[in-house]
N, C-alpha and C positions, 0 to 999 in steps of 0.2 A: 123795714127791711134795709139791709146795707147796700150801698153802691158797689158795683164791681167795675173792673177795667177789662175790656176785651182786647187781647193782645194778638189777635189773628192777623192784623195788618198794621200799616203805618199810622192809622188814626188813633189807636189806643183809646177808643171811646170809653168815657165814664158813663156807665149805664145805671140809672136809678131803677128800682124795682118796677118791672113791667114795661120798661122803655127799650126801644130799639136804638141802634147806633146809626152812623152815617150811611151804612149800606142798606138799612131798612130790613135786614134779614137776621141779625143777631140780637137776641133779647135777654134781658135779665129776668129769669124766672126763679123766684125764691133763692136768689143768690148764685144761680148757675148761669153760665154763658150758653144759651140754647140756640140752636139753629131753628129759627122761627118759621122759615119757609121749607122745612124738611118735607120732601115729597110733594110739594105744591107746584105742579107743572102748569105753565101757561102756554107752552108750545111743544109740539111733537111732530116730527116729519122724517121721512126717509130721504136722505140727501146723498148725492154723489160725494165721495170723499174729497174731491177737488173743490167743493164749495166751502170747505171749512176755513181756510184752504189748506189742503195738503197736496203737494205735487209728487212727492217721492215716498209715499206711504200707501201701499196697496192701491196703486192707480187703477181706475176703472171700477172700483168697488163701490158698494152702497153701505151706509151706516145709519142706524136709527139715531136721530138727534133730538135732545130734549133740553128745555130751559125752564127756569122759574122766574122770579122777579128780584129786583134789587141789584146794586153794584156798589163797589167801594171807590169808584172814581166818579167824576162829574163832567165827563167829556161833553163840551158844547156842540160837538158834531156827531153825537151818538146816533147810530143807525137803527137802534132798537129801543129808543127812549120810552116807548109806550109800555115796556115791561121792565126795563132796567132802571128807570128813574122814578119808580113809583113803589108804594108799599102795598100791603095786602088789601087795603080798603079801596084801592083804585085800579084793580086789575081782576080779571076773571081767571080762576085756576081750578084745577081738580087735584085732589090728593091721591097720589099713586105710591103706595108703599114699595120698598125694594123688591119683595117677592113677586108682586104683581107686575112691576116693570120688567123684571127678569123674564117672566112668562111672555110678555109682549115681545121682547127682543127675540126670544127663542122661537116664537111663532113665525119669524121671518128669516128663514135659513139663508136668504140672499144677503143679509146684513152681516158685516164682519164683527159687529158689536154695537157699542153704545157711545155716543158723543155727548158730552155736556157742554152746552154752548148757548147762544142767543143773549142771555144775560151773563153776569159774572159767576161762573160755577163754583169757584173756590170759597165763596162766602158760605156755601152749603157743603163743606168738605165731608161732613159726617155722612151725608146722603150718598155722595160719590163712593166713599169707602164701603158702605153697607151694600150698595148695588154691585160693586166690583167683587166683593167677597162671594157673591152668588154666581156672577157671570163668568169670572175668569176660570174657575174650575171646569166650566162647560166650553172652554175654548174661545170665548168671545173677547174682543179687544176693548179696552177702555181708553177713550180719547178725550182730551180737554182742549177747549179753545178759550184762552184766558188772558187777562191783562197782566198776570204774573205778580200782582201786588199782594203778596201773602207772606206770612212769617215762615222762617226756616223750619220751625217746629211743626207747622201744618204740612209743609212739603215732605219732611222726613216721615211723617205718619202716612201720607198718601202714596209716596213714591213706589212702594212694593206693588201697588195695584194699577199703576198707570203704564200704558204701552206707548202712547204718543201724545205730544202736546204741540199746539201752535200758540206762541206767546206774542202778544203785541209789544212792539217797541215804538213808542209813539212820538218821541221827540227828545229834546235835550232837557237838562235838569230844570231850567227855568220854566219851560213849557209844562212839565209835569207839575211843578209847584204852583205856578200862577193860574193855569187854566184848567188843569185836570184834578187838582187837589190830590196828587199822587206822589210817588217817589221813584225816580229813575234808578237810584241806588238799589232799591228793593227789587225792581224788575231785573236788573243786572245780576243781583244775587241769586234770584230764582233761575235765570238762564244758565248761569255758571254752575249751579248745583245740578240741574237736570240734564244738561246737554249730552253727557256720556252715560246716562242712566235709562233713557228712553229715546224714542225717535223724536227729534225736535225740529220744528220749522218756525220761522219768525216772520211776522207781518208788520209792515209800516204803511199806514194810510197816509199818502202823500198829500199834504194840504198846502195850497198856495200861501206863501208868506209866513208859514208856521214852521214847517220842517222840510221844505223842498229845495234847500240849497245843496249844491254839489258838495260843499264842505261837510255838511251834516251827514249826508248819505255816505260819503267816503269814510268819515269817522266811525259811523255805525258799522259799516261793512268791515273795516279794518279791525274793530274790536271783536266782532263775531269771528272773524278769521283767526284771531289770536287764540280762540278756543278750538275752533275747527273750521277750515275753509269749506268743509262739506255741509255745513248748516245751510239749508235752503232759505233764501230770503224772498219774501213776496212784497213787492212794491205795488200797493193797491191805489187805484185812482179815487180821489175824493169827489163826491157830489154834494151839493147843498143839503144839509139835514139839520134838524133840531134847531139850535140857536145860530148856526153858521149859515150865512147866505152868500158868501163869495162864490164866484163861478167855479165850475169843475176844473180840475187840474188839466193843464194842456198835455195832450198825448205825446207830442214831440218832446216836451220836457221830460215826461216820464221815461221815454226811451233813452234820453241823455243820461238820466240818473241811473238807469239800468246799467249802462256802460261804465259809469263810475263805480258801481258796486261790484261789477264783474272783474275789476282790477284785483279784487281781494277774495271773492267767493266763487266757488265752482258753479253754483246754481242760484240764479237770480231770475225771478218770474215777475211779469207784469199782470196785474189784475184789474178788471173793469175797464179795459181800454178799447173795447169794441164799440 
């Protein structure tokens, strides 16, 4: 069987027959680029919308949140590494087809809709699309919490179905390249494309010695403000996770960075500072 190239993200993985790519979720099946984790859910919970985090999208509401496995980044500080950094042979999941998941969502009228989160949802974009096609006509919201490292073609396909996104903006170009195996340019492309097409909020996990300089935060906030100063920015406090063992980010420094970002943006929130 012939090798194929997956163009869904910056890796452009060359997939031999039966093999998965960097994300562990896209597979070459008889020459087709298939979403191998389609409907395979590792996590499901009813969450406050603020936990995603969203500060200015239906505050006080609840949303059913689901996740699968796999990710197209390799963040050494990942907070969900037990599902995002593994493949199907190292995780427990159950298969929930879109019609069944829609039934579950509709059984909870207190939920505003469905959030795809926990691992990287956009590597399973077909599943998002198919669930949204059922739920949106029933008045439910479709929300993504994502790293934003996805092709423009995928975003164009999904955009008609998405109501809100929270996109991570993790650091500068070298940080993405050297430590995350990602692309800052691709994240910025995604943010630029979606900011005026759905509700958008942005999150930066502030990590000591990596992305916690005033210069970086001011640069980030200034760039976001060039799109719209009304884009909410969440500065989230880092705690030791996965391969990173440096101490948690200093709270007073977080507050200083918040003031830096507030020079440019109307809404800047601190997370995990209690």
